[in-house]
C-alpha positions, 0 to 999 in steps of 0.5 A: 477565728474570733479576736478580742479587742486587745488582739485586734489592737495588737495586730492593727495598732488601733482599735475602738468599740464605737465611733463618735458622730462628731469625728467620723468625717475625719481621721481614721473614720473618713473613708469608711464613712464615705464608702462603707456604711452599714446597718447594725440590727438590734432588738435593743441595747444596754447602758450602765450608769457611771455615777458610782463605779462600785454600784454600776446598774444596767439599763435596757433600751428598746423601741416602744413599738417592740420592733427591731432597730438599726444602728448606724455603723461603719465596716472595714476589712484589712489583712491580718499581718500574722497569717494573711487572712482578711478580717472584717470589722465594724463599729457602731456610731454614737451621738449625744444622748436624748432626754431619756438616755441622759440620766444614764449616760451622755452618749447613745447609739445612732438609731436610724428610722426605717425610712432612712436605711436606703439613704444611709447605705447609698454610696453614690459618688454624687451624694454627700454622706448623710451626716444629718442622720447622726443625731439622737433618736427621739425620746 
């Protein structure tokens, strides 16, 4: 059964669409960042200008080579207090905008290079979480 963001907030008490890269090591995101990192595949993403609320304009972003991309994500599971079912949710981590994105928005998803996927997903107890990967993708 799909839940809206508002319904999830009512059930769990908190909700968010994205996690900020500068806050994933503490608070609500600390445990998912240590143990529940995931890849969120995408062909691209949209962002809307916020300069004029009456004339928002969408901009599409994708990779110049036409390949799929993967966003750095976090997942979690929790028990729905209403019916006892387990819900799985995820969030996309955002970071500061790169030079291409700055004219449109001040944030962007953390886009991982293919060579970084394994390291991002590694939950080894001896490894430090890969905080260095939470940076803007090159323009």
